[in-house]
PAGU-986850 format. One line per 3 residues: number of its first residue (from 1); their letters; for each residue x, y, z of C-alpha. Coordinates in nm, 4 decimals. Layout:
<atoms>
NUM = A = X:Y:Z ~ ...
</atoms>
This chain:
<atoms>
1 = MVR = -17.5772:-20.6768:-1.0687 ~ -17.9186:-20.5530:-0.9539 ~ -17.8957:-20.2027:-0.8069
4 = TFK = -18.1101:-20.0144:-0.5601 ~ -18.1135:-19.7236:-0.3182 ~ -18.0424:-19.7946:0.0475
7 = RGG = -18.2852:-19.5870:0.2519 ~ -18.6595:-19.6372:0.2797 ~ -18.8920:-19.7617:0.0085
10 = VHP = -19.1905:-19.9969:0.0024 ~ -19.3326:-20.2820:-0.2079 ~ -19.6951:-20.2090:-0.3004
13 = PEH = -19.8818:-20.4693:-0.5081 ~ -19.7893:-20.4115:-0.8729 ~ -20.1133:-20.4900:-1.0611
16 = KQL = -19.9210:-20.4514:-1.3879 ~ -20.0489:-20.7812:-1.5268 ~ -20.3643:-20.6024:-1.6411
19 = TER = -20.1794:-20.4286:-1.9267 ~ -19.8100:-20.5221:-1.9373 ~ -19.8585:-20.7683:-2.2248
22 = KPI = -20.0959:-20.5474:-2.4224 ~ -19.9394:-20.3684:-2.7222 ~ -19.9914:-19.9939:-2.7597
25 = ETL = -20.3079:-19.9086:-2.9504 ~ -20.3716:-19.5758:-3.1213 ~ -20.6891:-19.4048:-3.0085
28 = PLP = -20.9042:-19.2943:-3.3046 ~ -20.8801:-18.9269:-3.3953 ~ -21.0972:-18.7281:-3.1506
31 = KRV = -21.3830:-18.5138:-3.2794 ~ -21.2735:-18.2317:-3.0492 ~ -20.9843:-18.1518:-2.8229
34 = VIP = -20.9395:-17.9088:-2.5351 ~ -20.5746:-17.8066:-2.5055 ~ -20.4742:-17.6283:-2.1813
37 = MAQ = -20.2160:-17.3512:-2.2049 ~ -20.0625:-17.4640:-1.8724 ~ -19.9009:-17.8036:-1.9348
40 = CLG = -19.5626:-17.7643:-1.7703 ~ -19.4160:-17.6845:-1.4313 ~ -19.3705:-17.3171:-1.5079
43 = APA = -19.5488:-17.0231:-1.6669 ~ -19.8502:-17.1053:-1.8873 ~ -19.8366:-17.0302:-2.2580
46 = EPT = -20.0287:-16.7393:-2.4092 ~ -20.2877:-16.8325:-2.6746 ~ -20.2095:-16.7140:-3.0272
49 = VKP = -20.5351:-16.8225:-3.1925 ~ -20.8940:-16.7041:-3.1701 ~ -21.2363:-16.8578:-3.2404
52 = KDA = -21.3021:-16.9523:-3.6052 ~ -20.9295:-16.9787:-3.6844 ~ -20.8370:-17.2824:-3.8956
55 = VKA = -20.5447:-17.4813:-3.7553 ~ -20.3419:-17.7854:-3.8552 ~ -20.1917:-18.0573:-3.6380
58 = GQR = -19.8536:-17.9493:-3.5068 ~ -19.9305:-17.5779:-3.5429 ~ -19.8229:-17.3591:-3.2536
61 = IGE = -20.1293:-17.2206:-3.0740 ~ -19.9625:-17.1002:-2.7536 ~ -19.6410:-16.9009:-2.7053
64 = PKG = -19.4216:-16.9596:-2.3986 ~ -19.3948:-16.6804:-2.1429 ~ -19.0402:-16.6851:-2.0100
67 = FVS = -18.7577:-16.9395:-1.9939 ~ -18.9428:-17.1861:-1.7687 ~ -19.2354:-17.2252:-2.0047
70 = TPV = -19.3124:-17.4252:-2.3187 ~ -19.5028:-17.3647:-2.6418 ~ -19.8320:-17.5468:-2.6983
73 = HAS = -19.9394:-17.6981:-3.0303 ~ -20.2630:-17.8135:-3.1927 ~ -20.2947:-18.1909:-3.1829
76 = ISG = -20.5531:-18.2136:-3.4620 ~ -20.6530:-18.0117:-3.7653 ~ -20.9804:-17.8230:-3.7600
79 = TVK = -21.1399:-17.5011:-3.6372 ~ -21.0901:-17.3187:-3.3074 ~ -21.4282:-17.3112:-3.1324
82 = KVD = -21.3390:-17.1381:-2.8067 ~ -21.0534:-16.9924:-2.6053 ~ -21.1875:-17.0144:-2.2531
85 = LYP = -21.1465:-17.1600:-1.9041 ~ -21.1986:-17.5374:-1.8909 ~ -21.1802:-17.7912:-1.6045
88 = TAV = -20.8645:-18.0042:-1.5914 ~ -20.7322:-18.3029:-1.4005 ~ -20.5474:-18.0776:-1.1541
91 = GAR = -20.8847:-17.9536:-1.0295 ~ -20.8563:-17.5987:-1.1584 ~ -21.0150:-17.4312:-1.4573
94 = ILS = -20.7342:-17.3395:-1.6958 ~ -20.7281:-17.1194:-2.0042 ~ -20.7529:-17.3633:-2.2948
97 = VEI = -20.8123:-17.3794:-2.6688 ~ -21.0997:-17.5956:-2.7925 ~ -21.0596:-17.7280:-3.1473
100 = ESD = -21.3260:-17.9073:-3.3499 ~ -21.1750:-18.1674:-3.5847 ~ -21.2227:-18.1469:-3.9597
103 = GKD = -21.1504:-18.5195:-3.9845 ~ -20.8572:-18.4631:-4.2233 ~ -20.5687:-18.4787:-3.9760
106 = EWV = -20.3625:-18.2381:-4.1851 ~ -20.0187:-18.1520:-4.0449 ~ -19.8264:-17.8282:-4.0790
109 = EGI = -19.5603:-17.8150:-4.3453 ~ -19.2200:-17.9516:-4.2482 ~ -19.3339:-18.2417:-4.0293
112 = DLE = -19.2288:-18.5836:-4.1630 ~ -19.4092:-18.8513:-3.9632 ~ -19.1983:-19.1328:-4.1121
115 = SRE = -18.8452:-18.9901:-4.0930 ~ -18.5794:-19.1713:-3.8901 ~ -18.2864:-18.9516:-3.9921
118 = VDF = -18.0862:-18.7735:-3.7227 ~ -17.7910:-18.5597:-3.8320 ~ -17.5453:-18.5968:-3.5449
121 = TRP = -17.2982:-18.3689:-3.7238 ~ -17.5240:-18.0742:-3.6260 ~ -17.5784:-18.1184:-3.2492
124 = DDF = -17.6252:-17.7440:-3.1985 ~ -17.9582:-17.7758:-3.3795 ~ -18.0960:-18.0227:-3.1259
127 = LPA = -18.1772:-17.7951:-2.8296 ~ -18.3715:-17.5389:-3.0384 ~ -18.5703:-17.8266:-3.1916
130 = LTD = -18.6557:-17.9697:-2.8489 ~ -18.7499:-17.6251:-2.7181 ~ -18.9730:-17.5486:-3.0156
133 = AGL = -19.1421:-17.8895:-2.9813 ~ -19.2661:-17.8059:-2.6309 ~ -19.1102:-18.1084:-2.4613
136 = VGM = -19.1725:-18.1673:-2.0903 ~ -19.0911:-18.4498:-1.8515 ~ -19.3206:-18.7362:-1.9501
139 = GGA = -19.3005:-18.9218:-1.6210 ~ -19.5556:-18.6926:-1.4604 ~ -19.3589:-18.3924:-1.3310
142 = AFP = -19.3894:-18.2009:-1.6624 ~ -19.0759:-17.9918:-1.6019 ~ -18.9705:-17.8180:-1.9277
145 = THV = -18.7102:-18.0391:-2.0943 ~ -18.5068:-17.7548:-2.2415 ~ -18.4513:-17.6083:-1.8937
148 = KLK = -18.3052:-17.9355:-1.7658 ~ -18.0827:-17.9565:-2.0710 ~ -17.9351:-17.6099:-2.0154
151 = PPK = -17.7789:-17.6099:-1.6671 ~ -17.6038:-17.2961:-1.5379 ~ -17.2497:-17.2461:-1.6645
154 = DVK = -17.1042:-17.3043:-1.3186 ~ -17.2706:-17.6488:-1.2932 ~ -17.0879:-17.9412:-1.4520
157 = VDT = -17.3087:-18.2277:-1.5742 ~ -17.1290:-18.5480:-1.6733 ~ -17.4044:-18.8123:-1.6653
160 = LIL = -17.7443:-18.8568:-1.8288 ~ -17.9908:-19.1031:-1.6754 ~ -18.2851:-19.2327:-1.8726
163 = NGA = -18.5647:-19.3340:-1.6368 ~ -18.7387:-19.6541:-1.7421 ~ -18.8135:-19.7734:-1.3905
166 = ECE = -19.1892:-19.7029:-1.4048 ~ -19.2231:-19.7981:-1.0390 ~ -19.5870:-19.6886:-0.9943
169 = PYL = -19.8304:-19.9807:-0.9680 ~ -20.0658:-20.0399:-1.2649 ~ -19.8712:-19.8208:-1.5105
172 = TAD = -19.7081:-19.9980:-1.8071 ~ -19.6873:-19.7280:-2.0784 ~ -19.3083:-19.6841:-2.0472
175 = HRL = -19.2633:-20.0620:-2.0438 ~ -19.4542:-20.1024:-2.3689 ~ -19.2806:-19.8019:-2.5261
178 = MLE = -18.9398:-19.9582:-2.4568 ~ -19.0530:-20.2886:-2.6076 ~ -19.2067:-20.1344:-2.9183
181 = RAP = -18.9957:-19.8234:-2.9829 ~ -18.6503:-19.9098:-2.8466 ~ -18.4518:-19.7931:-3.1555
184 = EIA = -18.6210:-19.4522:-3.1456 ~ -18.5630:-19.4214:-2.7698 ~ -18.1973:-19.5102:-2.8270
187 = LGL = -18.1642:-19.2293:-3.0812 ~ -18.3451:-18.9937:-2.8451 ~ -18.0963:-19.0843:-2.5721
190 = QIL = -17.8059:-19.0001:-2.8025 ~ -17.9714:-18.6680:-2.8924 ~ -18.0014:-18.5775:-2.5225
193 = MAV = -17.6385:-18.6806:-2.4629 ~ -17.5274:-18.4589:-2.7502 ~ -17.7173:-18.1593:-2.6101
196 = LKV = -17.5630:-18.2060:-2.2652 ~ -17.2206:-18.2865:-2.4154 ~ -17.1818:-18.5916:-2.1910
199 = DRA = -17.0241:-18.9233:-2.2828 ~ -17.1829:-19.1341:-2.0068 ~ -17.5429:-19.2441:-1.9695
202 = YVG = -17.7512:-19.5049:-1.7894 ~ -18.0910:-19.6499:-1.8697 ~ -18.2450:-19.7567:-1.5378
205 = IED = -18.5086:-20.0328:-1.5593 ~ -18.6631:-20.2282:-1.2706 ~ -18.6064:-20.6034:-1.2678
208 = NKP = -18.9777:-20.6746:-1.3151 ~ -18.9263:-20.5738:-1.6810 ~ -18.6473:-20.8064:-1.8044
211 = DAA = -18.7851:-20.8009:-2.1606 ~ -18.7555:-20.4206:-2.1717 ~ -18.3966:-20.4349:-2.0426
214 = ATM = -18.3052:-20.6924:-2.3086 ~ -18.4716:-20.4891:-2.5847 ~ -18.2995:-20.1673:-2.4825
217 = RQA = -17.9610:-20.3444:-2.4602 ~ -18.0079:-20.4688:-2.8148 ~ -18.1064:-20.1221:-2.9398
220 = LAG = -17.8048:-19.9621:-2.7688 ~ -17.5498:-20.2296:-2.8609 ~ -17.2310:-20.0587:-2.9717
223 = TLG = -17.3300:-19.7185:-2.8300 ~ -17.0262:-19.6020:-2.6334 ~ -17.0680:-19.4887:-2.2728
226 = VEV = -17.4231:-19.6185:-2.2296 ~ -17.5223:-19.8872:-1.9790 ~ -17.8642:-20.0465:-1.9392
229 = AVC = -17.8760:-20.0987:-1.5619 ~ -18.1254:-20.3275:-1.3891 ~ -18.2618:-20.1956:-1.0591
232 = RTR = -18.4466:-20.3843:-0.7873 ~ -18.8240:-20.3507:-0.8034 ~ -18.8779:-20.1190:-0.5114
235 = YPQ = -19.0942:-19.8112:-0.4853 ~ -19.0024:-19.5226:-0.5424 ~ -18.7132:-19.6496:-0.7547
238 = GAE = -18.8172:-19.4125:-1.0342 ~ -18.7840:-19.0981:-0.8216 ~ -18.4912:-18.8910:-0.9501
241 = KQL = -18.2852:-18.8866:-0.6327 ~ -18.3341:-19.2578:-0.5648 ~ -18.2474:-19.3519:-0.9234
244 = IKS = -17.9324:-19.1386:-0.9118 ~ -17.8265:-19.3087:-0.5878 ~ -17.8940:-19.6539:-0.7309
247 = LTG = -17.7032:-19.5999:-1.0557 ~ -17.4169:-19.3683:-0.9618 ~ -17.3865:-19.3866:-0.5830
250 = REV = -17.4190:-19.0086:-0.5686 ~ -17.6544:-18.8522:-0.3156 ~ -17.8340:-18.5276:-0.3948
253 = PPG = -17.8006:-18.3021:-0.0862 ~ -18.1105:-18.1475:0.0731 ~ -18.2287:-17.8463:-0.1192
256 = KLP = -18.0204:-17.9327:-0.4252 ~ -18.1064:-18.0645:-0.7709 ~ -17.9675:-18.3645:-0.9635
259 = MHV = -17.7527:-18.1302:-1.1726 ~ -17.5630:-18.0347:-0.8562 ~ -17.4203:-18.3887:-0.8437
262 = GCV = -17.3532:-18.3938:-1.2167 ~ -17.6681:-18.5744:-1.3312 ~ -17.9690:-18.5016:-1.5509
265 = VQN = -18.2620:-18.7455:-1.5435 ~ -18.5101:-18.7801:-1.8296 ~ -18.7975:-19.0233:-1.8837
268 = VGT = -18.7885:-19.2795:-2.1685 ~ -19.1040:-19.1168:-2.3066 ~ -18.9201:-18.7853:-2.3190
271 = AFA = -18.6356:-18.9520:-2.5102 ~ -18.8848:-19.0837:-2.7652 ~ -19.0375:-18.7357:-2.7962
274 = AFE = -18.6855:-18.5928:-2.8424 ~ -18.6294:-18.8318:-3.1326 ~ -18.9546:-18.7212:-3.2943
277 = AVA = -18.8751:-18.3533:-3.2415 ~ -18.5350:-18.3789:-3.4125 ~ -18.5908:-18.6502:-3.6748
280 = RHK = -18.9496:-18.5652:-3.7665 ~ -18.9769:-18.1985:-3.6598 ~ -19.2868:-18.3128:-3.4719
283 = PLV = -19.3934:-18.1250:-3.1584 ~ -19.5281:-18.3002:-2.8508 ~ -19.8934:-18.3446:-2.9482
286 = ERV = -19.9528:-18.7051:-2.8408 ~ -19.8296:-18.9487:-2.5789 ~ -19.8575:-19.3089:-2.4625
289 = LTV = -20.0476:-19.3744:-2.1403 ~ -20.2047:-19.6625:-1.9489 ~ -20.5773:-19.7002:-1.8824
292 = SGR = -20.6205:-19.9609:-1.6094 ~ -20.7961:-20.0702:-1.2927 ~ -21.0722:-20.3215:-1.2317
295 = AIR = -21.3482:-20.0680:-1.2989 ~ -21.2598:-20.0211:-1.6667 ~ -21.3832:-20.3053:-1.8853
298 = EPK = -21.0847:-20.3286:-2.1231 ~ -20.7564:-20.2016:-1.9734 ~ -20.5188:-20.0813:-2.2458
301 = NLR = -20.2002:-19.8955:-2.3318 ~ -20.2957:-19.6134:-2.5672 ~ -20.1338:-19.3524:-2.7899
304 = VRI = -20.3514:-19.0455:-2.7406 ~ -20.3571:-18.6932:-2.8858 ~ -20.3085:-18.4171:-2.6288
307 = GTP = -20.6413:-18.2559:-2.5384 ~ -20.8508:-18.5662:-2.6047 ~ -21.1494:-18.5785:-2.3667
310 = LSD = -21.1480:-18.8548:-2.1064 ~ -21.4816:-18.9831:-2.2394 ~ -21.3158:-19.0871:-2.5670
313 = LVA = -21.0730:-19.3128:-2.3795 ~ -21.3491:-19.4622:-2.1663 ~ -21.5569:-19.5477:-2.4724
316 = FCG = -21.2566:-19.7033:-2.6528 ~ -21.1835:-19.9182:-2.3471 ~ -21.5347:-20.0631:-2.3321
319 = GAA = -21.6773:-19.8216:-2.0778 ~ -21.6497:-19.7948:-1.7016 ~ -21.7922:-20.0673:-1.4783
322 = DDL = -22.0995:-20.0019:-1.2659 ~ -21.8977:-20.0239:-0.9451 ~ -21.6533:-19.7432:-1.0331
325 = RKL = -21.5623:-19.5744:-0.7042 ~ -21.2452:-19.3742:-0.7740 ~ -21.0806:-19.2133:-1.0762
328 = IFG = -20.7084:-19.1338:-1.0604 ~ -20.4924:-18.9417:-1.3065 ~ -20.1451:-19.0929:-1.2711
331 = GPM = -20.0458:-19.3853:-1.0512 ~ -20.2114:-19.4905:-0.7248 ~ -19.9184:-19.3695:-0.5115
334 = MGK = -19.8626:-19.0192:-0.6510 ~ -20.1590:-18.9608:-0.8813 ~ -20.4496:-18.7251:-0.8203
337 = ALR = -20.8015:-18.8517:-0.7538 ~ -21.0744:-18.6441:-0.9126 ~ -21.4415:-18.6342:-0.9867
340 = FED = -21.5573:-18.8099:-1.3016 ~ -21.5426:-18.5094:-1.5343 ~ -21.4660:-18.5031:-1.9040
343 = VPI = -21.1220:-18.3500:-1.8531 ~ -20.8573:-18.3510:-2.1285 ~ -20.5423:-18.5595:-2.1564
346 = VKS = -20.2301:-18.3453:-2.1133 ~ -19.8583:-18.3946:-2.1710 ~ -19.8015:-18.5261:-1.8178
349 = TSG = -20.0851:-18.7839:-1.8156 ~ -19.8984:-19.1115:-1.7682 ~ -20.2048:-19.3140:-1.6742
352 = ILF = -20.5716:-19.3104:-1.5794 ~ -20.6954:-19.5596:-1.3221 ~ -21.0516:-19.6717:-1.2626
355 = FDR = -21.0901:-19.8306:-0.9202 ~ -21.3807:-20.0456:-0.8063 ~ -21.5202:-20.0725:-0.4559
358 = EEA = -21.2444:-20.3070:-0.3356 ~ -20.9525:-20.1146:-0.4895 ~ -21.0839:-19.7859:-0.3537
361 = AAV = -21.1935:-19.9237:-0.0167 ~ -21.2317:-19.6426:0.2352 ~ -21.0410:-19.6884:0.5595
364 = REF = -21.0908:-19.5227:0.8922 ~ -20.8171:-19.2890:1.0098 ~ -20.6811:-19.3253:1.3653
367 = PCI = -20.4375:-19.1209:1.5749 ~ -20.0667:-19.1920:1.5258 ~ -19.9464:-19.4889:1.7336
370 = RCG = -19.5760:-19.3847:1.7087 ~ -19.4735:-19.7129:1.5442 ~ -19.2080:-19.5495:1.3248
373 = RCV = -19.3002:-19.7353:1.0065 ~ -19.3324:-19.4106:0.8110 ~ -18.9818:-19.3106:0.9209
376 = AAC = -18.8376:-19.6408:0.8008 ~ -19.0227:-19.6128:0.4688 ~ -18.9316:-19.2526:0.3828
379 = PQG = -18.6611:-19.2544:0.1111 ~ -18.5656:-18.8962:0.1995 ~ -18.4926:-18.9697:0.5675
382 = LVP = -18.7739:-18.7508:0.7023 ~ -19.0014:-18.8102:1.0025 ~ -19.3463:-18.7974:0.8400
385 = CDL = -19.5429:-18.8662:1.1594 ~ -19.3990:-18.5588:1.3324 ~ -19.4398:-18.3431:1.0238
388 = GDQ = -19.8005:-18.4586:0.9964 ~ -19.8617:-18.3584:1.3584 ~ -19.7133:-18.0142:1.2950
391 = AEH = -19.9286:-17.9598:0.9871 ~ -20.2425:-18.0649:1.1745 ~ -20.1692:-17.8043:1.4425
394 = GQY = -20.0733:-17.5244:1.2020 ~ -19.7049:-17.5335:1.2963 ~ -19.5054:-17.4912:0.9764
397 = AGF = -19.1666:-17.3659:1.0918 ~ -19.0212:-17.7198:1.0887 ~ -19.1000:-17.7746:0.7221
400 = ADA = -18.7742:-17.6247:0.5907 ~ -18.6138:-17.9693:0.5659 ~ -18.9409:-18.1284:0.4507
403 = LDC = -18.9226:-17.9431:0.1191 ~ -18.7198:-18.2432:-0.0011 ~ -19.0306:-18.4611:0.0381
406 = VEC = -19.1142:-18.6020:-0.3075 ~ -19.4713:-18.6891:-0.2000 ~ -19.4132:-19.0498:-0.3038
409 = GSC = -19.6696:-19.1827:-0.0546 ~ -19.4442:-19.4487:0.1005 ~ -19.5192:-19.3153:0.4494
412 = QFT = -19.8942:-19.3252:0.3981 ~ -19.8775:-19.6731:0.2430 ~ -19.7099:-19.8172:0.5520
415 = CPA = -19.9124:-19.6299:0.8158 ~ -20.1286:-19.8732:1.0188 ~ -20.3354:-19.5775:1.1431
418 = HRR = -20.4167:-19.4793:0.7829 ~ -20.3174:-19.1180:0.8404 ~ -20.3359:-18.8911:0.5359
421 = LVH = -19.9685:-18.8109:0.5586 ~ -19.9151:-18.7082:0.1962 ~ -20.1973:-18.4560:0.2224
424 = LLR = -20.0552:-18.3203:0.5482 ~ -19.7003:-18.2917:0.4145 ~ -19.8242:-18.1263:0.0974
427 = LGK = -20.0213:-17.8783:0.3084 ~ -19.7253:-17.8098:0.5349 ~ -19.4866:-17.7485:0.2454
430 = SEF = -19.7331:-17.5173:0.0751 ~ -19.7938:-17.3122:0.3896 ~ -19.4206:-17.2947:0.4666
433 = RRL = -19.3506:-17.1539:0.1194 ~ -19.6368:-16.9078:0.1539 ~ -19.5058:-16.7806:0.4874
436 = QKK = -19.1537:-16.7513:0.3476 ~ -19.2759:-16.5328:0.0617 ~ -19.4814:-16.3258:0.3015
439 = G = -19.1631:-16.2617:0.4956
</atoms>
């Protein structure tokens, strides 16, 4: 049975053929990395190193500040050159640690890069290991994993969902990870189940990845309470609330979180990182991402150290084409376009897209024609055209319900007037929150 959510959604061109059959390649060790202290949805870490300090890969270089925060680790061995503000893909200059490689790639003591042993008789050790490893959501949101895995005592979680939908066009990193690292993901899933103390889990995969579904079923054969569920290819199938609806039939109420309907959702990349944190004592210092688009000469799926400059990836992929017109960190629907700067890869970088003139074709924006297509496409049941009008006129009082907007871009994709609805909704939500705090 192919499952799906019932309200809204769109079918943008997939463009996954550029990389879906390309195995993951490991990017050569960078000569330098710039590691931001803010890499999660929460408080930034505080640097614990200074210039001229020698560091090893996996060494903690940033301490978390509060519960909703994560530690940050060196991704290479070498010497700290600077602790300063550096530009990042989010557009802001963030306090970061620059490390110059010594070329040795020496790891801190205690990390075993080859281990596959997980002691399931000691599940109480798992959450501290995941917390110390600095895990965040690898699908792009970067919410601290340990926070999701420790719901309030009055909230009962009974189901874990592993998100392998990867519904964004172009991106294939999760697809390749499931094909190439399914046994490790399966162990990571069991680790997360043990932390949550649940005996039911789903792995949600869109039906455009039948090979990944088959591979994950094989890896999880005999694992009690786990179902690999195939979902219809439909954007935004990978959004938490839509995936929960598709797999469990439960609907997250406005203003509530998945845990309030008994669910926790984690990305397959996070499950792999959980395996490495527990079995190998390895912190999150590298990730798999997709480099794609028609303006990069050799699209690839890459394993990259955190903090690696964008220029290293471009060079490894044959360079950018002459007609590069747009650079996007993330997918084309929810990613962020930015200037071509040598910004670092961070924990939440799921993909980097290089668009040519045709892919990035500029369109003229017209006034709303009241066609209602954005309303039909919105998976959250909002009225984006009206909310866009309110934001344009500085009227933010009606944005209380719009806080459930996941900024998926379905409304903007369907709009024949090419209105910048995601920008307007993002603005409206931000101003509404600001006014609420102001009182």
